[in-house]
C-alpha positions in Angstrom: -41.4 -5.6 24.0 -39.4 -5.5 20.6 -35.9 -6.6 20.9 -33.0 -4.3 20.2 -29.4 -4.6 19.2 -27.7 -6.2 16.2 -29.9 -7.9 13.8 -29.1 -11.6 13.7 -26.6 -12.7 11.0 -24.8 -9.3 10.8 -22.0 -10.1 13.3 -19.6 -11.1 10.6 -20.9 -9.0 7.7 -17.9 -6.6 7.6 -15.3 -9.5 8.0 -17.0 -11.5 5.3 -16.9 -8.3 2.8 -13.0 -7.9 3.7 -12.5 -11.5 3.0 -14.2 -11.4 -0.3 -12.5 -8.1 -1.2 -9.1 -9.6 -0.5 -9.7 -12.6 -2.6 -10.9 -10.6 -5.5 -8.2 -7.8 -5.4 -5.5 -10.7 -5.2 -6.9 -12.4 -8.3 -8.2 -9.4 -10.5 -6.2 -6.6 -9.1 -7.7 -3.2 -8.3 -9.1 -2.3 -11.8 -10.6 -5.7 -12.3 -12.3 -5.7 -8.9 -16.0 -4.2 -8.6 -18.1 -3.4 -5.6 -20.9 -5.8 -7.2 -18.4 -8.6 -7.5 -17.2 -8.2 -3.9 -20.8 -8.1 -2.7 -21.6 -11.2 -4.8 -18.9 -13.1 -3.4 -19.7 -12.1 0.3 -23.5 -12.8 -0.4 -24.6 -9.3 0.5 -26.2 -6.3 -1.2 -23.6 -3.9 -2.9 -25.3 -1.2 -0.8 -24.1 -2.9 2.3 -20.4 -2.8 0.9 -21.0 1.0 0.3 -22.5 1.3 3.7 -19.3 -0.1 5.5 -16.7 1.5 3.1 -18.1 4.3 1.1 -16.1 3.4 -1.9 -13.9 0.7 -3.5 -11.0 2.8 -2.6 -12.2 2.5 1.1 -12.7 -1.5 0.9 -9.2 -1.7 -0.7 -7.6 0.3 2.2 -9.6 -1.7 4.7 -8.7 -4.9 3.1 -5.0 -4.2 3.2 -5.2 -3.0 6.8 -3.0 0.0 6.4 -3.5 2.2 9.5 -3.2 5.7 7.7 -5.2 7.0 4.7 -2.8 8.0 1.9 -4.9 10.8 1.0 -4.1 12.3 4.4 -0.5 11.6 4.9 0.7 12.4 1.3 0.2 16.0 1.4 2.2 16.1 5.0 5.0 14.4 3.2 5.0 16.9 0.4 4.5 19.9 2.3 8.2 20.6 3.1 8.9 20.5 -0.7 11.1 18.1 -2.7 14.3 18.2 -0.7 14.5 15.3 1.6 11.3 13.5 0.3 13.1 10.3 0.1 14.2 10.3 3.8 10.8 11.3 4.8 9.1 8.5 2.9 11.4 6.0 4.6 10.8 7.4 8.1 7.1 7.5 7.6 7.0 3.9 6.5 9.2 2.6 9.3 7.6 4.5 12.0 4.2 3.5 10.8 5.2 -0.3 10.5 7.0 -0.1 14.1 4.0 1.2 15.8 1.2 -1.0 17.2 -1.1 0.5 14.5 1.1 -1.1 11.7 0.8 -4.6 13.1 -1.9 -5.9 10.8 -0.2 -4.5 7.6 3.0 -6.4 8.7 0.9 -9.5 8.8 0.1 -8.9 5.1 3.8 -8.4 4.4 4.6 -11.7 6.2 1.9 -13.5 4.5 3.4 -12.7 0.9 5.8 -15.5 1.2 4.5 -18.3 -0.7 1.0 -16.5 -1.3 0.8 -15.0 -4.6 -2.7 -13.6 -3.8 -1.2 -11.7 -0.8 1.8 -10.5 -2.8 -0.4 -8.9 -5.6 -2.5 -7.1 -3.0 0.5 -5.7 -1.6 2.2 -4.7 -4.8 -1.2 -3.1 -5.8 -1.6 -1.2 -2.6 2.0 0.2 -2.3 2.3 1.1 -5.9 -1.2 2.5 -6.8 -2.5 3.9 -3.4 0.6 5.3 -2.0 3.4 5.8 -4.5 1.4 6.4 -7.6 -0.5 9.1 -5.7 2.7 10.5 -4.5 4.3 10.6 -8.0 1.1 12.0 -9.6 1.0 14.7 -7.1 4.5 15.8 -7.8 3.6 15.9 -11.8 6.7 14.1 -12.6 7.4 12.3 -16.0 6.6 8.5 -16.0 5.2 8.4 -12.4 4.2 4.7 -12.6 7.9 3.8 -13.4 9.1 6.0 -10.5 6.5 4.5 -8.1 7.6 1.1 -9.0 11.3 1.6 -8.3 10.5 3.3 -5.0 8.1 0.2 -4.1 10.8 -2.1 -4.8 12.9 -0.6 -2.2 10.3 -0.3 0.5 8.8 -3.7 0.0 12.4 -5.2 0.1 13.0 -3.1 3.3 10.0 -4.6 4.8 10.9 -8.1 3.9 14.4 -7.9 5.2 13.4 -6.0 8.4 10.4 -7.8 9.5 10.1 -11.3 7.7 13.7 -12.6 7.0 15.2 -10.3 9.6 18.6 -9.7 8.2 21.0 -7.7 10.3 21.8 -4.9 10.5 18.7 -4.0 8.8 16.5 -5.8 11.3 18.0 -3.9 14.4 18.7 -0.5 12.5 17.2 2.6 13.8 14.8 4.7 11.7 17.4 7.4 11.4 19.8 4.8 10.0 17.4 3.6 7.4 16.3 7.0 6.6 20.0 7.9 5.8 20.9 4.6 4.0 17.8 4.5 1.8 16.5 8.1 1.5 19.0 9.3 -1.3 18.0 6.2 -3.4 14.3 6.9 -3.1 15.1 10.5 -3.8 16.8 9.6 -6.9 14.0 7.3 -8.3 11.5 10.1 -7.5 13.1 13.4 -8.8 16.2 12.6 -11.0 15.5 13.1 -14.7 18.1 10.4 -15.6 16.1 7.7 -14.3 13.4 7.8 -16.9 16.0 8.9 -19.6 17.6 5.4 -19.2 14.3 3.8 -19.5 13.6 5.7 -22.9 16.9 4.8 -24.2 16.6 1.1 -23.6 13.3 1.0 -25.3 14.7 2.6 -28.4 17.4 -0.1 -28.5 14.8 -2.9 -28.8 
């Protein structure tokens, strides 16, 4: 009788692909990483990478271990309109990080200390996948700049709350954090003066 079940050698294939992806994304960034390159490093066929993750975006999200697909939660954040968007962003990230599903992503945040590859992966994910998508959806001027400014606040919050554990940030409630940081994120996302300052500084050079 023929044996059934998992074929020999495939048990760690998905994990091997993810390890290769984290290495490539850390070294080459999102744009410089390819499905073929990941497959070559993992020693698998590119079709197998697509089988597991469907696209480069899928590999990237899985490698970052973020528990929610940005394509799903960004429309929910935008649905009520621009008013209060900064506070909703803070609430979403803190509630996700504090939930059991957020623990793998917090592992990545903790690993950025002294690990440039992990830091590059985190910057790329937060700026490109989450905040870049959000800024483009709002059709604002200079979305990359706005996304980077918001990312600086959120990544800084994660480091202070979960890694360095600076009080009162470490023990603050979600409501408190949203009230403290929400207006700053709101200004970065929607205030026209943010990008005007950037344009003036460029003209002076």
